[in-house]
N, CA, C and O atoms as CSV, one atom per row, in Angstrom:
chain,resi,resn,atom,element,x,y,z
A,1,UNK,N,N,-12.602,-9.078,12.843
A,1,UNK,CA,C,-12.050,-7.736,12.778
A,1,UNK,C,C,-10.531,-7.843,12.706
A,1,UNK,O,O,-9.932,-8.728,13.316
A,2,UNK,N,N,-9.925,-6.947,11.966
A,2,UNK,CA,C,-8.481,-6.983,11.869
A,2,UNK,C,C,-7.984,-6.074,10.779
A,2,UNK,O,O,-8.735,-5.279,10.214
A,3,UNK,N,N,-6.721,-6.201,10.495
A,3,UNK,CA,C,-6.070,-5.339,9.524
A,3,UNK,C,C,-6.210,-5.940,8.131
A,3,UNK,O,O,-5.528,-6.910,7.799
A,4,UNK,N,N,-7.075,-5.380,7.330
A,4,UNK,CA,C,-7.256,-5.771,5.936
A,4,UNK,C,C,-6.705,-4.665,5.058
A,4,UNK,O,O,-7.068,-3.499,5.210
A,5,UNK,N,N,-5.823,-5.037,4.134
A,5,UNK,CA,C,-5.159,-4.056,3.287
A,5,UNK,C,C,-5.339,-4.473,1.832
A,5,UNK,O,O,-5.268,-5.656,1.497
A,6,UNK,N,N,-5.572,-3.490,0.982
A,6,UNK,CA,C,-5.831,-3.741,-0.426
A,6,UNK,C,C,-4.960,-2.857,-1.302
A,6,UNK,O,O,-4.743,-1.683,-1.002
A,7,UNK,N,N,-4.464,-3.435,-2.390
A,7,UNK,CA,C,-3.882,-2.641,-3.469
A,7,UNK,C,C,-4.933,-2.624,-4.562
A,7,UNK,O,O,-5.433,-3.672,-4.973
A,8,UNK,N,N,-5.261,-1.445,-5.023
A,8,UNK,CA,C,-6.299,-1.272,-6.028
A,8,UNK,C,C,-5.700,-0.651,-7.284
A,8,UNK,O,O,-4.670,0.020,-7.225
A,9,UNK,N,N,-6.356,-0.879,-8.422
A,9,UNK,CA,C,-5.942,-0.241,-9.668
A,9,UNK,C,C,-7.140,0.474,-10.272
A,9,UNK,O,O,-8.290,0.071,-10.097
A,10,UNK,N,N,-6.834,1.542,-10.983
A,10,UNK,CA,C,-7.847,2.302,-11.694
A,10,UNK,C,C,-7.218,2.882,-12.946
A,10,UNK,O,O,-6.003,3.069,-13.015
A,11,UNK,N,N,-8.039,3.162,-13.921
A,11,UNK,CA,C,-7.565,3.845,-15.125
A,11,UNK,C,C,-7.649,5.359,-14.942
A,11,UNK,O,O,-7.179,6.112,-15.795
A,12,UNK,N,N,-8.239,5.804,-13.850
A,12,UNK,CA,C,-8.370,7.233,-13.568
A,12,UNK,C,C,-7.023,7.822,-13.163
A,12,UNK,O,O,-6.165,7.125,-12.623
A,13,UNK,N,N,-6.855,9.091,-13.427
A,13,UNK,CA,C,-5.667,9.823,-12.988
A,13,UNK,C,C,-6.074,10.706,-11.822
A,13,UNK,O,O,-6.718,11.736,-12.022
A,14,UNK,N,N,-5.707,10.318,-10.607
A,14,UNK,CA,C,-6.129,11.098,-9.441
A,14,UNK,C,C,-5.467,12.468,-9.405
A,14,UNK,O,O,-4.399,12.682,-9.979
A,15,UNK,N,N,-6.130,13.383,-8.718
A,15,UNK,CA,C,-5.625,14.751,-8.608
A,15,UNK,C,C,-4.392,14.830,-7.716
A,15,UNK,O,O,-3.575,15.738,-7.872
A,16,UNK,N,N,-4.247,13.903,-6.793
A,16,UNK,CA,C,-3.107,13.941,-5.880
A,16,UNK,C,C,-2.635,12.548,-5.523
A,16,UNK,O,O,-3.183,11.550,-5.991
A,17,UNK,N,N,-1.606,12.494,-4.683
A,17,UNK,CA,C,-0.989,11.218,-4.319
A,17,UNK,C,C,-1.606,10.582,-3.073
A,17,UNK,O,O,-1.311,9.430,-2.753
A,18,UNK,N,N,-2.456,11.325,-2.376
A,18,UNK,CA,C,-3.083,10.805,-1.162
A,18,UNK,C,C,-4.549,11.224,-1.124
A,18,UNK,O,O,-4.972,12.154,-1.810
A,19,UNK,N,N,-5.309,10.506,-0.297
A,19,UNK,CA,C,-6.710,10.849,-0.041
A,19,UNK,C,C,-7.538,10.954,-1.319
A,19,UNK,O,O,-8.427,11.801,-1.411
A,20,UNK,N,N,-7.259,10.109,-2.296
A,20,UNK,CA,C,-7.962,10.192,-3.562
A,20,UNK,C,C,-9.327,9.534,-3.510
A,20,UNK,O,O,-9.599,8.691,-2.656
A,21,UNK,N,N,-10.165,9.929,-4.426
A,21,UNK,CA,C,-11.488,9.336,-4.624
A,21,UNK,C,C,-11.528,8.848,-6.063
A,21,UNK,O,O,-11.123,9.564,-6.979
A,22,UNK,N,N,-12.017,7.627,-6.261
A,22,UNK,CA,C,-12.128,7.086,-7.608
A,22,UNK,C,C,-13.551,6.620,-7.853
A,22,UNK,O,O,-14.283,6.289,-6.921
A,23,UNK,N,N,-13.924,6.601,-9.104
A,23,UNK,CA,C,-15.254,6.132,-9.494
A,23,UNK,C,C,-15.244,4.635,-9.765
A,23,UNK,O,O,-16.206,3.932,-9.455
A,24,UNK,N,N,-14.143,4.152,-10.350
A,24,UNK,CA,C,-14.064,2.741,-10.718
A,24,UNK,C,C,-12.672,2.214,-10.393
A,24,UNK,O,O,-11.664,2.800,-10.787
A,25,UNK,N,N,-12.634,1.104,-9.673
A,25,UNK,CA,C,-11.365,0.512,-9.258
A,25,UNK,C,C,-11.546,-0.992,-9.156
A,25,UNK,O,O,-12.662,-1.486,-8.998
A,26,UNK,N,N,-10.442,-1.711,-9.248
A,26,UNK,CA,C,-10.476,-3.162,-9.059
A,26,UNK,C,C,-9.325,-3.564,-8.141
A,26,UNK,O,O,-8.309,-2.875,-8.043
A,27,UNK,N,N,-9.514,-4.684,-7.481
A,27,UNK,CA,C,-8.504,-5.170,-6.545
A,27,UNK,C,C,-7.332,-5.789,-7.300
A,27,UNK,O,O,-7.519,-6.604,-8.203
A,28,UNK,N,N,-6.135,-5.394,-6.920
A,28,UNK,CA,C,-4.912,-5.959,-7.479
A,28,UNK,C,C,-4.291,-6.969,-6.505
A,28,UNK,O,O,-3.771,-8.003,-6.923
A,29,UNK,N,N,-4.352,-6.659,-5.205
A,29,UNK,CA,C,-3.720,-7.518,-4.210
A,29,UNK,C,C,-4.392,-7.300,-2.860
A,29,UNK,O,O,-4.952,-6.236,-2.596
A,30,UNK,N,N,-4.330,-8.319,-2.014
A,30,UNK,CA,C,-4.944,-8.258,-0.688
A,30,UNK,C,C,-3.971,-8.841,0.340
A,30,UNK,O,O,-3.333,-9.866,0.100
A,31,UNK,N,N,-3.873,-8.171,1.480
A,31,UNK,CA,C,-3.084,-8.662,2.609
A,31,UNK,C,C,-3.975,-8.715,3.841
A,31,UNK,O,O,-4.867,-7.885,4.013
A,32,UNK,N,N,-3.728,-9.680,4.674
A,32,UNK,CA,C,-4.429,-9.793,5.952
A,32,UNK,C,C,-3.376,-9.810,7.047
A,32,UNK,O,O,-2.482,-10.656,7.055
A,33,UNK,N,N,-3.494,-8.868,7.969
A,33,UNK,CA,C,-2.605,-8.782,9.131
A,33,UNK,C,C,-1.124,-8.739,8.745
A,33,UNK,O,O,-0.361,-9.660,9.037
A,34,UNK,N,N,-0.751,-7.673,8.098
A,34,UNK,CA,C,0.656,-7.429,7.737
A,34,UNK,C,C,0.996,-6.014,8.222
A,34,UNK,O,O,1.169,-5.097,7.418
A,35,UNK,N,N,1.089,-5.850,9.552
A,35,UNK,CA,C,1.246,-4.507,10.106
A,35,UNK,C,C,2.523,-3.794,9.680
A,35,UNK,O,O,2.533,-2.565,9.600
A,36,UNK,N,N,3.601,-4.526,9.404
A,36,UNK,CA,C,4.830,-3.842,9.017
A,36,UNK,C,C,4.679,-3.170,7.655
A,36,UNK,O,O,5.249,-2.105,7.422
A,37,UNK,N,N,3.920,-3.782,6.764
A,37,UNK,CA,C,3.619,-3.123,5.491
A,37,UNK,C,C,2.718,-1.912,5.736
A,37,UNK,O,O,2.884,-0.870,5.103
A,38,UNK,N,N,1.781,-2.053,6.644
A,38,UNK,CA,C,0.917,-0.919,7.021
A,38,UNK,C,C,1.769,0.255,7.500
A,38,UNK,O,O,1.530,1.399,7.113
A,39,UNK,N,N,2.765,-0.031,8.345
A,39,UNK,CA,C,3.651,1.025,8.847
A,39,UNK,C,C,4.437,1.676,7.728
A,39,UNK,O,O,4.621,2.893,7.726
A,40,UNK,N,N,4.905,0.879,6.771
A,40,UNK,CA,C,5.651,1.412,5.625
A,40,UNK,C,C,4.756,2.337,4.812
A,40,UNK,O,O,5.171,3.433,4.436
A,41,UNK,N,N,3.527,1.900,4.538
A,41,UNK,CA,C,2.589,2.714,3.749
A,41,UNK,C,C,2.181,3.976,4.513
A,41,UNK,O,O,1.977,5.031,3.911
A,42,UNK,N,N,2.065,3.868,5.815
A,42,UNK,CA,C,1.728,5.046,6.620
A,42,UNK,C,C,2.831,6.096,6.481
A,42,UNK,O,O,2.544,7.276,6.282
A,43,UNK,N,N,4.087,5.670,6.585
A,43,UNK,CA,C,5.189,6.619,6.403
A,43,UNK,C,C,5.127,7.263,5.027
A,43,UNK,O,O,5.321,8.471,4.895
A,44,UNK,N,N,4.854,6.456,3.996
A,44,UNK,CA,C,4.759,6.980,2.632
A,44,UNK,C,C,3.617,7.983,2.510
A,44,UNK,O,O,3.764,9.021,1.864
A,45,UNK,N,N,2.490,7.677,3.124
A,45,UNK,CA,C,1.323,8.572,3.103
A,45,UNK,C,C,1.695,9.958,3.632
A,45,UNK,O,O,1.374,10.970,3.009
A,46,UNK,N,N,2.363,10.000,4.766
A,46,UNK,CA,C,2.726,11.295,5.338
A,46,UNK,C,C,3.843,11.975,4.536
A,46,UNK,O,O,3.855,13.201,4.428
A,47,UNK,N,N,4.766,11.213,3.981
A,47,UNK,CA,C,5.800,11.794,3.115
A,47,UNK,C,C,5.178,12.468,1.893
A,47,UNK,O,O,5.694,13.474,1.404
A,48,UNK,N,N,4.075,11.914,1.404
A,48,UNK,CA,C,3.418,12.443,0.206
A,48,UNK,C,C,2.418,13.549,0.528
A,48,UNK,O,O,1.697,14.017,-0.353
A,49,UNK,N,N,2.379,13.961,1.787
A,49,UNK,CA,C,1.535,15.097,2.152
A,49,UNK,C,C,0.235,14.753,2.831
A,49,UNK,O,O,-0.610,15.630,3.006
A,50,UNK,N,N,0.042,13.504,3.220
A,50,UNK,CA,C,-1.183,13.113,3.913
A,50,UNK,C,C,-1.359,13.897,5.204
A,50,UNK,O,O,-0.393,14.144,5.925
A,51,UNK,N,N,-2.595,14.287,5.492
A,51,UNK,CA,C,-2.874,15.133,6.654
A,51,UNK,C,C,-3.770,14.476,7.699
A,51,UNK,O,O,-3.985,15.056,8.764
A,52,UNK,N,N,-4.297,13.289,7.429
A,52,UNK,CA,C,-5.221,12.649,8.367
A,52,UNK,C,C,-4.536,12.381,9.699
A,52,UNK,O,O,-3.358,12.028,9.747
A,53,UNK,N,N,-5.294,12.556,10.785
A,53,UNK,CA,C,-4.758,12.275,12.121
A,53,UNK,C,C,-4.464,10.793,12.294
A,53,UNK,O,O,-3.513,10.418,12.979
A,54,UNK,N,N,-5.276,9.957,11.675
A,54,UNK,CA,C,-5.133,8.509,11.795
A,54,UNK,C,C,-5.064,7.910,10.390
A,54,UNK,O,O,-5.898,8.217,9.539
A,55,UNK,N,N,-4.085,7.071,10.155
A,55,UNK,CA,C,-3.928,6.426,8.851
A,55,UNK,C,C,-4.860,5.220,8.798
A,55,UNK,O,O,-4.435,4.081,8.992
A,56,UNK,N,N,-6.126,5.486,8.535
A,56,UNK,CA,C,-7.158,4.453,8.468
A,56,UNK,C,C,-8.107,4.843,7.349
A,56,UNK,O,O,-8.755,5.888,7.408
A,57,UNK,N,N,-8.188,4.001,6.331
A,57,UNK,CA,C,-9.011,4.309,5.146
A,57,UNK,C,C,-8.480,5.532,4.414
A,57,UNK,O,O,-9.256,6.299,3.845
A,58,UNK,N,N,-7.187,5.716,4.422
A,58,UNK,CA,C,-6.547,6.840,3.732
A,58,UNK,C,C,-5.715,6.285,2.578
A,58,UNK,O,O,-4.622,5.769,2.812
A,59,UNK,N,N,-6.200,6.376,1.346
A,59,UNK,CA,C,-5.461,5.809,0.215
A,59,UNK,C,C,-4.191,6.586,-0.120
A,59,UNK,O,O,-4.108,7.800,0.066
A,60,UNK,N,N,-3.210,5.844,-0.617
A,60,UNK,CA,C,-1.948,6.442,-1.045
A,60,UNK,C,C,-1.564,5.822,-2.384
A,60,UNK,O,O,-1.560,4.600,-2.535
A,61,UNK,N,N,-1.240,6.678,-3.352
A,61,UNK,CA,C,-0.853,6.249,-4.695
A,61,UNK,C,C,0.588,5.750,-4.673
A,61,UNK,O,O,1.448,6.325,-4.006
A,62,UNK,N,N,0.836,4.671,-5.413
A,62,UNK,CA,C,2.180,4.132,-5.558
A,62,UNK,C,C,2.667,4.348,-6.987
A,62,UNK,O,O,1.984,4.002,-7.952
A,63,UNK,N,N,3.851,4.923,-7.103
A,63,UNK,CA,C,4.488,5.094,-8.407
A,63,UNK,C,C,5.696,4.167,-8.469
A,63,UNK,O,O,6.025,3.498,-7.489
A,64,UNK,N,N,6.343,4.133,-9.608
A,64,UNK,CA,C,7.466,3.229,-9.824
A,64,UNK,C,C,8.560,3.401,-8.767
A,64,UNK,O,O,9.083,2.411,-8.255
A,65,UNK,N,N,8.903,4.631,-8.440
A,65,UNK,CA,C,9.939,4.879,-7.424
A,65,UNK,C,C,9.539,4.303,-6.063
A,65,UNK,O,O,10.383,3.783,-5.333
A,66,UNK,N,N,8.252,4.398,-5.727
A,66,UNK,CA,C,7.778,3.828,-4.460
A,66,UNK,C,C,7.942,2.312,-4.461
A,66,UNK,O,O,8.343,1.721,-3.459
A,67,UNK,N,N,7.626,1.689,-5.599
A,67,UNK,CA,C,7.757,0.237,-5.699
A,67,UNK,C,C,9.219,-0.188,-5.596
A,67,UNK,O,O,9.532,-1.211,-4.985
A,68,UNK,N,N,10.111,0.595,-6.193
A,68,UNK,CA,C,11.549,0.299,-6.081
A,68,UNK,C,C,11.992,0.354,-4.626
A,68,UNK,O,O,12.718,-0.519,-4.150
A,69,UNK,N,N,11.553,1.373,-3.941
A,69,UNK,CA,C,11.915,1.547,-2.535
A,69,UNK,C,C,11.314,0.441,-1.666
A,69,UNK,O,O,11.982,-0.097,-0.782
A,70,UNK,N,N,10.051,0.108,-1.926
A,70,UNK,CA,C,9.408,-0.968,-1.178
A,70,UNK,C,C,10.139,-2.287,-1.412
A,70,UNK,O,O,10.378,-3.043,-0.470
A,71,UNK,N,N,10.489,-2.561,-2.655
A,71,UNK,CA,C,11.201,-3.795,-2.964
A,71,UNK,C,C,12.524,-3.876,-2.195
A,71,UNK,O,O,12.841,-4.909,-1.606
A,72,UNK,N,N,13.278,-2.801,-2.204
A,72,UNK,CA,C,14.557,-2.776,-1.474
A,72,UNK,C,C,14.336,-2.977,0.019
A,72,UNK,O,O,15.086,-3.708,0.667
A,73,UNK,N,N,13.307,-2.332,0.568
A,73,UNK,CA,C,13.044,-2.465,1.998
A,73,UNK,C,C,12.577,-3.869,2.362
A,73,UNK,O,O,12.946,-4.387,3.416
A,74,UNK,N,N,11.771,-4.492,1.507
A,74,UNK,CA,C,11.340,-5.873,1.755
A,74,UNK,C,C,12.540,-6.812,1.696
A,74,UNK,O,O,12.747,-7.629,2.593
A,75,UNK,N,N,13.324,-6.687,0.632
A,75,UNK,CA,C,14.463,-7.589,0.449
A,75,UNK,C,C,15.515,-7.450,1.548
A,75,UNK,O,O,16.224,-8.408,1.856
A,76,UNK,N,N,15.617,-6.262,2.138
A,76,UNK,CA,C,16.626,-6.014,3.163
A,76,UNK,C,C,16.063,-6.005,4.584
A,76,UNK,O,O,16.741,-5.596,5.527
A,77,UNK,N,N,14.806,-6.464,4.730
A,77,UNK,CA,C,14.201,-6.560,6.061
A,77,UNK,C,C,14.008,-5.223,6.745
A,77,UNK,O,O,14.155,-5.125,7.963
A,78,UNK,N,N,13.681,-4.183,5.975
A,78,UNK,CA,C,13.572,-2.838,6.547
A,78,UNK,C,C,12.131,-2.324,6.679
A,78,UNK,O,O,11.927,-1.120,6.839
A,79,UNK,N,N,11.134,-3.209,6.616
A,79,UNK,CA,C,9.783,-2.729,6.905
A,79,UNK,C,C,9.733,-2.402,8.394
A,79,UNK,O,O,10.222,-3.182,9.211
A,80,UNK,N,N,9.151,-1.266,8.757
A,80,UNK,CA,C,9.183,-0.854,10.169
A,80,UNK,C,C,8.297,-1.735,11.051
A,80,UNK,O,O,7.182,-2.089,10.668
A,81,UNK,N,N,8.799,-2.081,12.222
A,81,UNK,CA,C,7.990,-2.799,13.206
A,81,UNK,C,C,6.784,-1.938,13.534
A,81,UNK,O,O,6.936,-0.794,13.962
A,82,UNK,N,N,5.602,-2.471,13.340
A,82,UNK,CA,C,4.381,-1.688,13.510
A,82,UNK,C,C,3.375,-2.488,14.321
A,82,UNK,O,O,3.184,-3.682,14.089
A,83,UNK,N,N,2.737,-1.827,15.269
A,83,UNK,CA,C,1.707,-2.464,16.085
A,83,UNK,C,C,0.455,-1.610,16.055
A,83,UNK,O,O,0.499,-0.421,15.742
A,84,UNK,N,N,-0.662,-2.239,16.386
A,84,UNK,CA,C,-1.929,-1.521,16.451
A,84,UNK,C,C,-3.033,-2.455,16.903
A,84,UNK,O,O,-2.873,-3.676,16.906
A,85,UNK,N,N,-4.136,-1.874,17.277
A,85,UNK,CA,C,-5.294,-2.614,17.749
A,85,UNK,C,C,-5.805,-3.535,16.646
A,85,UNK,O,O,-6.152,-3.052,15.568
A,86,UNK,N,N,-5.861,-4.829,16.878
A,86,UNK,CA,C,-6.306,-5.850,15.927
A,86,UNK,C,C,-5.364,-6.033,14.735
A,86,UNK,O,O,-5.751,-6.671,13.755
A,87,UNK,N,N,-4.133,-5.492,14.786
A,87,UNK,CA,C,-3.218,-5.598,13.658
A,87,UNK,C,C,-2.627,-6.990,13.498
A,87,UNK,O,O,-2.331,-7.402,12.376
A,88,UNK,N,N,-2.449,-7.716,14.582
A,88,UNK,CA,C,-1.719,-8.971,14.508
A,88,UNK,C,C,-0.234,-8.668,14.343
A,88,UNK,O,O,0.222,-7.572,14.668
A,89,UNK,N,N,0.523,-9.654,13.832
A,89,UNK,CA,C,1.956,-9.455,13.627
A,89,UNK,C,C,2.326,-9.903,12.222
A,89,UNK,O,O,1.741,-10.845,11.686
A,90,UNK,N,N,3.296,-9.223,11.631
A,90,UNK,CA,C,3.843,-9.681,10.361
A,90,UNK,C,C,4.603,-10.965,10.651
A,90,UNK,O,O,5.359,-11.045,11.619
A,91,UNK,N,N,4.401,-11.959,9.814
A,91,UNK,CA,C,4.903,-13.294,10.143
A,91,UNK,C,C,5.910,-13.855,9.145
A,91,UNK,O,O,6.014,-15.071,8.985
A,92,UNK,N,N,6.637,-12.991,8.485
A,92,UNK,CA,C,7.659,-13.469,7.578
A,92,UNK,C,C,7.178,-13.739,6.171
A,92,UNK,O,O,7.923,-14.288,5.358
A,93,UNK,N,N,5.952,-13.366,5.867
A,93,UNK,CA,C,5.435,-13.564,4.519
A,93,UNK,C,C,5.788,-12.410,3.593
A,93,UNK,O,O,5.142,-12.219,2.563
A,94,UNK,N,N,6.809,-11.642,3.953
A,94,UNK,CA,C,7.167,-10.481,3.148
A,94,UNK,C,C,7.530,-10.861,1.716
A,94,UNK,O,O,7.454,-10.017,0.824
A,95,UNK,N,N,7.921,-12.111,1.475
A,95,UNK,CA,C,8.209,-12.547,0.104
A,95,UNK,C,C,6.967,-12.403,-0.775
A,95,UNK,O,O,7.081,-12.215,-1.986
A,96,UNK,N,N,5.781,-12.492,-0.166
A,96,UNK,CA,C,4.537,-12.267,-0.913
A,96,UNK,C,C,4.478,-10.835,-1.444
A,96,UNK,O,O,3.875,-10.578,-2.486
A,97,UNK,N,N,5.106,-9.909,-0.723
A,97,UNK,CA,C,5.114,-8.514,-1.164
A,97,UNK,C,C,5.807,-8.378,-2.517
A,97,UNK,O,O,5.455,-7.505,-3.310
A,98,UNK,N,N,6.774,-9.225,-2.778
A,98,UNK,CA,C,7.479,-9.174,-4.069
A,98,UNK,C,C,6.550,-9.571,-5.205
A,98,UNK,O,O,6.685,-9.060,-6.317
A,99,UNK,N,N,5.612,-10.472,-4.948
A,99,UNK,CA,C,4.599,-10.819,-5.953
A,99,UNK,C,C,3.717,-9.608,-6.241
A,99,UNK,O,O,3.404,-9.308,-7.393
A,100,UNK,N,N,3.322,-8.918,-5.169
A,100,UNK,CA,C,2.527,-7.705,-5.352
A,100,UNK,C,C,3.291,-6.679,-6.190
A,100,UNK,O,O,2.728,-6.087,-7.111
A,101,UNK,N,N,4.558,-6.471,-5.876
A,101,UNK,CA,C,5.362,-5.475,-6.586
A,101,UNK,C,C,5.427,-5.812,-8.069
A,101,UNK,O,O,5.324,-4.915,-8.907
A,102,UNK,N,N,5.594,-7.072,-8.407
A,102,UNK,CA,C,5.623,-7.482,-9.819
A,102,UNK,C,C,4.286,-7.181,-10.496
A,102,UNK,O,O,4.258,-6.669,-11.615
A,103,UNK,N,N,3.191,-7.494,-9.827
A,103,UNK,CA,C,1.865,-7.200,-10.390
A,103,UNK,C,C,1.657,-5.697,-10.544
A,103,UNK,O,O,1.103,-5.231,-11.540
A,104,UNK,N,N,2.107,-4.952,-9.547
A,104,UNK,CA,C,1.941,-3.500,-9.591
A,104,UNK,C,C,2.749,-2.888,-10.729
A,104,UNK,O,O,2.270,-1.979,-11.408
A,105,UNK,N,N,3.944,-3.367,-10.940
A,105,UNK,CA,C,4.758,-2.855,-12.057
A,105,UNK,C,C,4.089,-3.148,-13.391
A,105,UNK,O,O,4.109,-2.313,-14.295
A,106,UNK,N,N,3.498,-4.326,-13.517
A,106,UNK,CA,C,2.787,-4.668,-14.747
A,106,UNK,C,C,1.609,-3.705,-14.960
A,106,UNK,O,O,1.392,-3.216,-16.069
A,107,UNK,N,N,0.861,-3.444,-13.898
A,107,UNK,CA,C,-0.277,-2.525,-13.995
A,107,UNK,C,C,0.178,-1.123,-14.382
A,107,UNK,O,O,-0.463,-0.466,-15.202
A,108,UNK,N,N,1.277,-0.664,-13.799
A,108,UNK,CA,C,1.809,0.655,-14.176
A,108,UNK,C,C,2.184,0.677,-15.652
A,108,UNK,O,O,1.943,1.675,-16.332
A,109,UNK,N,N,2.768,-0.403,-16.158
A,109,UNK,CA,C,3.173,-0.449,-17.565
A,109,UNK,C,C,1.961,-0.414,-18.491
A,109,UNK,O,O,2.088,-0.079,-19.669
A,110,UNK,N,N,0.786,-0.758,-17.964
A,110,UNK,CA,C,-0.463,-0.713,-18.732
A,110,UNK,C,C,-1.177,0.627,-18.570
A,110,UNK,O,O,-2.303,0.793,-19.040
A,111,UNK,N,N,-0.527,1.582,-17.907
A,111,UNK,CA,C,-1.101,2.915,-17.750
A,111,UNK,C,C,-2.083,3.051,-16.603
A,111,UNK,O,O,-2.820,4.036,-16.538
A,112,UNK,N,N,-2.109,2.090,-15.704
A,112,UNK,CA,C,-3.040,2.128,-14.580
A,112,UNK,C,C,-2.426,2.873,-13.398
A,112,UNK,O,O,-1.205,2.954,-13.261
A,113,UNK,N,N,-3.280,3.403,-12.566
A,113,UNK,CA,C,-2.882,4.014,-11.303
A,113,UNK,C,C,-3.060,2.975,-10.211
A,113,UNK,O,O,-4.077,2.283,-10.161
A,114,UNK,N,N,-2.074,2.868,-9.341
A,114,UNK,CA,C,-2.116,1.915,-8.229
A,114,UNK,C,C,-2.189,2.698,-6.927
A,114,UNK,O,O,-1.478,3.684,-6.734
A,115,UNK,N,N,-3.055,2.244,-6.049
A,115,UNK,CA,C,-3.085,2.852,-4.724
A,115,UNK,C,C,-3.404,1.784,-3.700
A,115,UNK,O,O,-4.045,0.776,-3.998
A,116,UNK,N,N,-2.942,2.030,-2.482
A,116,UNK,CA,C,-3.223,1.129,-1.372
A,116,UNK,C,C,-4.221,1.783,-0.452
A,116,UNK,O,O,-4.209,2.996,-0.242
A,117,UNK,N,N,-5.083,0.952,0.091
A,117,UNK,CA,C,-6.147,1.403,0.967
A,117,UNK,C,C,-6.315,0.375,2.080
A,117,UNK,O,O,-5.942,-0.785,1.906
A,118,UNK,N,N,-6.864,0.776,3.208
A,118,UNK,CA,C,-6.915,-0.061,4.398
A,118,UNK,C,C,-8.312,-0.119,4.966
A,118,UNK,O,O,-9.080,0.835,4.842
A,119,UNK,N,N,-8.643,-1.220,5.582
A,119,UNK,CA,C,-9.909,-1.391,6.304
A,119,UNK,C,C,-11.104,-1.064,5.427
A,119,UNK,O,O,-12.035,-0.414,5.902
A,120,UNK,N,N,-11.121,-1.478,4.192
A,120,UNK,CA,C,-12.220,-1.167,3.273
A,120,UNK,C,C,-13.486,-1.864,3.681
A,120,UNK,O,O,-14.513,-1.715,3.019
């Protein structure tokens, strides 16, 4: 048990930026126990209008501006310190996030929708 996080891609155009449902999706990236990224995505979820009481299994769409912001925050060590039950600790592998961002930008350039989801 623990914090499993996924970036998914779909060719579908969701109706909104949060809490979306898709028929067909594929995995773009996977993280295990990276709570600071979880905290960053949680903030983004609520900024985009998310209403869930708990940010668990609540997807959030990422657009180019979000990726730019995430990249800047990763490069400048600004992912928020985040804790939670079974989350573990972020261990300095944030450079891996830059690989995800590059893949996500490529997917966006191909017309795909990117979203992150947790505890799938």
